[in-house]
VOMAR-706930 format. One record per atom (N, C-alpha, C): x, y, z; residue number from 1; residue in three letters. Coordinates in pm, 1 decimal. Layout:
// residues N
px X&py Y&pz Z&num NUM&residu ALA
...
// end
This chain:
// residues 70
px 76.0&py -109.9&pz 0.2&num 1&residu MET
px 2.0&py -0.9&pz 5.4&num 1&residu MET
px 87.9&py 122.7&pz -9.6&num 1&residu MET
px 43.3&py 214.7&pz -86.7&num 2&residu LYS
px 131.8&py 340.9&pz -88.2&num 2&residu LYS
px 38.5&py 440.5&pz -33.4&num 2&residu LYS
px 101.7&py 524.5&pz 58.3&num 3&residu ILE
px 28.3&py 648.0&pz 103.5&num 3&residu ILE
px 105.7&py 758.0&pz 97.6&num 3&residu ILE
px 51.8&py 873.4&pz 53.1&num 4&residu ASN
px 152.7&py 994.7&pz 30.5&num 4&residu ASN
px 149.7&py 1066.6&pz 171.8&num 4&residu ASN
px 256.1&py 1121.6&pz 201.9&num 5&residu PHE
px 262.1&py 1194.6&pz 334.5&num 5&residu PHE
px 376.0&py 1274.2&pz 332.2&num 5&residu PHE
px 375.4&py 1396.5&pz 424.4&num 6&residu GLU
px 498.2&py 1472.7&pz 444.4&num 6&residu GLU
px 510.5&py 1466.9&pz 591.7&num 6&residu GLU
px 632.4&py 1483.8&pz 642.6&num 7&residu LYS
px 681.3&py 1490.5&pz 772.3&num 7&residu LYS
px 744.4&py 1611.3&pz 812.4&num 7&residu LYS
px 683.5&py 1695.5&pz 906.7&num 8&residu MET
px 718.9&py 1838.9&pz 928.6&num 8&residu MET
px 753.0&py 1850.7&pz 1076.9&num 8&residu MET
px 869.6&py 1938.1&pz 1101.5&num 9&residu GLN
px 914.2&py 1953.6&pz 1227.3&num 9&residu GLN
px 940.8&py 2106.0&pz 1273.2&num 9&residu GLN
px 895.3&py 2121.9&pz 1382.1&num 10&residu ALA
px 914.9&py 2266.8&pz 1443.7&num 10&residu ALA
px 924.1&py 2267.3&pz 1567.4&num 10&residu ALA
px 1000.4&py 2338.9&pz 1652.6&num 11&residu THR
px 1012.2&py 2365.3&pz 1783.9&num 11&residu THR
px 1025.9&py 2225.0&pz 1861.1&num 11&residu THR
px 1089.6&py 2132.3&pz 1795.7&num 12&residu GLY
px 1114.5&py 2006.0&pz 1874.6&num 12&residu GLY
px 1003.2&py 1889.5&pz 1854.1&num 12&residu GLY
px 907.1&py 1922.1&pz 1787.3&num 13&residu ASN
px 795.3&py 1830.2&pz 1751.9&num 13&residu ASN
px 808.1&py 1790.7&pz 1602.1&num 13&residu ASN
px 763.5&py 1664.5&pz 1581.5&num 14&residu ASP
px 740.1&py 1635.9&pz 1437.1&num 14&residu ASP
px 611.5&py 1552.3&pz 1422.4&num 14&residu ASP
px 560.0&py 1586.9&pz 1307.4&num 15&residu PHE
px 426.2&py 1528.4&pz 1276.1&num 15&residu PHE
px 409.7&py 1476.1&pz 1136.9&num 15&residu PHE
px 342.3&py 1362.1&pz 1119.4&num 16&residu ILE
px 312.0&py 1313.7&pz 982.2&num 16&residu ILE
px 203.6&py 1379.6&pz 921.6&num 16&residu ILE
px 196.8&py 1447.0&pz 824.8&num 17&residu LEU
px 82.0&py 1505.9&pz 763.2&num 17&residu LEU
px 26.8&py 1446.2&pz 644.2&num 17&residu LEU
px -95.8&py 1404.4&pz 642.7&num 18&residu MET
px -148.8&py 1341.4&pz 523.4&num 18&residu MET
px -286.4&py 1406.5&pz 487.7&num 18&residu MET
px -333.3&py 1378.4&pz 375.9&num 19&residu SER
px -474.8&py 1418.2&pz 324.7&num 19&residu SER
px -561.7&py 1317.3&pz 365.7&num 19&residu SER
px -681.5&py 1355.8&pz 411.0&num 20&residu LYS
px -796.2&py 1252.9&pz 444.5&num 20&residu LYS
px -826.1&py 1189.3&pz 322.7&num 20&residu LYS
px -813.3&py 1249.0&pz 203.8&num 21&residu ASP
px -854.4&py 1166.5&pz 84.0&num 21&residu ASP
px -755.9&py 1041.7&pz 52.3&num 21&residu ASP
px -630.4&py 1070.8&pz 97.1&num 22&residu ASP
px -515.3&py 953.3&pz 85.9&num 22&residu ASP
px -541.5&py 845.7&pz 169.7&num 22&residu ASP
px -617.3&py 887.1&pz 289.2&num 23&residu LEU
px -614.2&py 776.3&pz 393.7&num 23&residu LEU
px -704.7&py 630.7&pz 335.7&num 23&residu LEU
px -654.0&py 522.4&pz 369.4&num 24&residu PRO
px -719.5&py 411.9&pz 308.5&num 24&residu PRO
px -863.9&py 383.1&pz 362.6&num 24&residu PRO
px -901.3&py 413.1&pz 519.5&num 25&residu ASP
px -1008.7&py 394.0&pz 576.8&num 25&residu ASP
px -1013.2&py 478.7&pz 700.9&num 25&residu ASP
px -1100.0&py 585.2&pz 702.8&num 26&residu LEU
px -1113.1&py 668.8&pz 805.0&num 26&residu LEU
px -1158.1&py 604.6&pz 930.2&num 26&residu LEU
px -1227.5&py 492.8&pz 932.9&num 27&residu ASP
px -1257.6&py 423.3&pz 1047.3&num 27&residu ASP
px -1130.2&py 364.5&pz 1124.6&num 27&residu ASP
px -1008.5&py 340.1&pz 1069.4&num 28&residu SER
px -898.0&py 265.6&pz 1105.3&num 28&residu SER
px -789.6&py 363.5&pz 1117.8&num 28&residu SER
px -803.4&py 502.8&pz 1120.4&num 29&residu VAL
px -701.2&py 595.9&pz 1126.2&num 29&residu VAL
px -613.2&py 593.9&pz 1235.1&num 29&residu VAL
px -681.2&py 547.0&pz 1359.0&num 30&residu HIS
px -621.0&py 555.7&pz 1492.1&num 30&residu HIS
px -509.5&py 429.4&pz 1479.8&num 30&residu HIS
px -554.2&py 321.7&pz 1415.1&num 31&residu LEU
px -449.9&py 203.4&pz 1418.4&num 31&residu LEU
px -326.0&py 253.6&pz 1314.0&num 31&residu LEU
px -364.1&py 316.2&pz 1215.8&num 32&residu LEU
px -257.2&py 369.0&pz 1118.3&num 32&residu LEU
px -155.8&py 459.1&pz 1204.0&num 32&residu LEU
px -222.3&py 560.6&pz 1281.9&num 33&residu ALA
px -146.5&py 641.8&pz 1339.8&num 33&residu ALA
px -44.2&py 565.8&pz 1451.4&num 33&residu ALA
px -97.5&py 473.9&pz 1514.9&num 34&residu ARG
px -9.6&py 394.8&pz 1607.6&num 34&residu ARG
px 109.5&py 332.7&pz 1540.9&num 34&residu ARG
px 76.5&py 281.8&pz 1412.4&num 35&residu LYS
px 181.7&py 214.4&pz 1334.4&num 35&residu LYS
px 294.7&py 315.2&pz 1289.3&num 35&residu LYS
px 236.1&py 426.8&pz 1224.1&num 36&residu LEU
px 325.9&py 519.3&pz 1154.7&num 36&residu LEU
px 402.3&py 596.7&pz 1259.4&num 36&residu LEU
px 359.8&py 619.6&pz 1367.4&num 37&residu CYS
px 423.0&py 717.3&pz 1460.1&num 37&residu CYS
px 535.2&py 637.4&pz 1559.8&num 37&residu CYS
px 546.8&py 509.5&pz 1540.6&num 38&residu ARG
px 650.3&py 428.7&pz 1609.9&num 38&residu ARG
px 787.9&py 480.2&pz 1559.2&num 38&residu ARG
px 877.8&py 527.8&pz 1647.9&num 39&residu ARG
px 1008.0&py 568.1&pz 1610.4&num 39&residu ARG
px 1103.2&py 473.4&pz 1543.7&num 39&residu ARG
px 1091.6&py 348.0&pz 1600.3&num 40&residu HIS
px 1198.2&py 255.6&pz 1534.6&num 40&residu HIS
px 1144.6&py 156.3&pz 1444.8&num 40&residu HIS
px 1007.8&py 154.9&pz 1422.8&num 41&residu PHE
px 933.8&py 72.2&pz 1336.2&num 41&residu PHE
px 857.2&py 141.1&pz 1235.8&num 41&residu PHE
px 836.5&py 261.6&pz 1236.3&num 42&residu GLY
px 743.6&py 335.6&pz 1142.5&num 42&residu GLY
px 822.8&py 445.7&pz 1104.2&num 42&residu GLY
px 750.2&py 542.7&pz 1047.3&num 43&residu ILE
px 799.1&py 685.6&pz 1024.2&num 43&residu ILE
px 866.0&py 747.5&pz 1131.2&num 43&residu ILE
px 791.0&py 738.6&pz 1247.2&num 44&residu GLY
px 801.0&py 809.5&pz 1371.8&num 44&residu GLY
px 768.4&py 958.3&pz 1363.8&num 44&residu GLY
px 696.7&py 981.9&pz 1496.3&num 45&residu GLY
px 648.2&py 1121.2&pz 1486.2&num 45&residu GLY
px 560.8&py 1138.7&pz 1615.3&num 45&residu GLY
px 552.3&py 1266.4&pz 1670.2&num 46&residu ASP
px 469.2&py 1292.9&pz 1784.9&num 46&residu ASP
px 313.5&py 1298.4&pz 1749.9&num 46&residu ASP
px 275.5&py 1260.2&pz 1617.2&num 47&residu GLY
px 135.8&py 1246.4&pz 1594.1&num 47&residu GLY
px 117.2&py 1239.8&pz 1441.9&num 47&residu GLY
px -4.6&py 1225.5&pz 1405.4&num 48&residu LEU
px -58.0&py 1217.7&pz 1270.1&num 48&residu LEU
px -146.8&py 1329.4&pz 1263.8&num 48&residu LEU
px -128.5&py 1418.4&pz 1151.7&num 49&residu LEU
px -236.0&py 1526.1&pz 1115.7&num 49&residu LEU
px -308.0&py 1486.6&pz 983.9&num 49&residu LEU
px -441.8&py 1463.5&pz 992.2&num 50&residu ALA
px -506.4&py 1436.9&pz 875.2&num 50&residu ALA
px -593.9&py 1546.5&pz 829.2&num 50&residu ALA
px -556.4&py 1618.6&pz 721.7&num 51&residu VAL
px -610.1&py 1741.0&pz 665.6&num 51&residu VAL
px -710.9&py 1714.0&pz 556.5&num 51&residu VAL
px -840.4&py 1777.9&pz 577.1&num 52&residu GLY
px -929.2&py 1761.5&pz 474.2&num 52&residu GLY
px -1018.1&py 1885.6&pz 447.2&num 52&residu GLY
px -1108.6&py 1882.2&pz 366.2&num 53&residu GLU
px -1195.9&py 2002.2&pz 342.3&num 53&residu GLU
px -1295.7&py 2027.7&pz 443.5&num 53&residu GLU
px -1338.1&py 2163.3&pz 446.4&num 54&residu SER
px -1422.8&py 2215.5&pz 551.0&num 54&residu SER
px -1526.3&py 2307.0&pz 474.1&num 54&residu SER
px -1648.8&py 2291.6&pz 518.7&num 55&residu GLU
px -1752.5&py 2386.0&pz 474.9&num 55&residu GLU
px -1734.2&py 2525.5&pz 536.0&num 55&residu GLU
px -1672.4&py 2545.4&pz 666.0&num 56&residu ASN
px -1670.9&py 2665.9&pz 729.3&num 56&residu ASN
px -1512.9&py 2737.9&pz 722.0&num 56&residu ASN
px -1414.8&py 2668.3&pz 672.6&num 57&residu ALA
px -1285.5&py 2730.1&pz 675.4&num 57&residu ALA
px -1222.9&py 2650.8&pz 560.6&num 57&residu ALA
px -1093.2&py 2715.8&pz 542.2&num 58&residu ASN
px -992.4&py 2671.3&pz 442.7&num 58&residu ASN
px -980.3&py 2528.9&pz 436.8&num 58&residu ASN
px -979.3&py 2458.0&pz 555.0&num 59&residu CYS
px -956.1&py 2326.9&pz 586.8&num 59&residu CYS
px -974.6&py 2278.6&pz 725.9&num 59&residu CYS
px -988.2&py 2138.9&pz 735.3&num 60&residu CYS
px -1009.4&py 2095.3&pz 890.1&num 60&residu CYS
px -913.0&py 1986.5&pz 897.1&num 60&residu CYS
px -870.1&py 1974.5&pz 1023.0&num 61&residu MET
px -756.5&py 1890.2&pz 1052.4&num 61&residu MET
px -790.9&py 1806.9&pz 1177.1&num 61&residu MET
px -765.3&py 1687.1&pz 1165.9&num 62&residu ASP
px -777.9&py 1596.1&pz 1270.2&num 62&residu ASP
px -639.6&py 1557.6&pz 1325.5&num 62&residu ASP
px -612.1&py 1558.0&pz 1457.2&num 63&residu MET
px -476.4&py 1522.0&pz 1501.9&num 63&residu MET
px -493.0&py 1394.0&pz 1602.4&num 63&residu MET
px -419.3&py 1284.8&pz 1565.4&num 64&residu TYR
px -408.7&py 1164.2&pz 1634.8&num 64&residu TYR
px -263.8&py 1145.6&pz 1722.1&num 64&residu TYR
px -288.6&py 1129.7&pz 1834.9&num 65&residu ASN
px -154.6&py 1111.3&pz 1920.0&num 65&residu ASN
px -88.3&py 980.0&pz 1871.8&num 65&residu ASN
px 33.3&py 950.2&pz 1896.2&num 66&residu PRO
px 102.5&py 829.0&pz 1865.2&num 66&residu PRO
px 26.5&py 709.5&pz 1914.8&num 66&residu PRO
px -47.5&py 714.8&pz 2038.2&num 67&residu GLY
px -114.4&py 615.5&pz 2069.0&num 67&residu GLY
px -248.6&py 584.3&pz 1989.0&num 67&residu GLY
px -283.8&py 647.2&pz 1903.5&num 68&residu GLY
px -395.9&py 645.9&pz 1819.8&num 68&residu GLY
px -515.4&py 713.9&pz 1862.3&num 68&residu GLY
px -525.8&py 805.3&pz 1980.6&num 69&residu THR
px -633.6&py 875.7&pz 2024.3&num 69&residu THR
px -617.0&py 986.7&pz 1973.9&num 69&residu THR
px -744.7&py 1068.4&pz 1944.3&num 70&residu MET
px -747.2&py 1207.3&pz 1905.8&num 70&residu MET
px -732.8&py 1306.4&pz 2025.6&num 70&residu MET
// end
């Protein structure tokens, strides 16, 4: 499976940034966040940011902690 992502870092934190459109299944994003954020077995990061469209703003963003919680 290929998923497009960017990894961004600032002020000592790093996050995996993805489009919601590129996520395979929105119901299992928490599992994906746990796997990708693992430092030694995944991409590694302090969290996963999923960016999508919004009716009220330029975009909306869901933030998942490395443990998969929002």
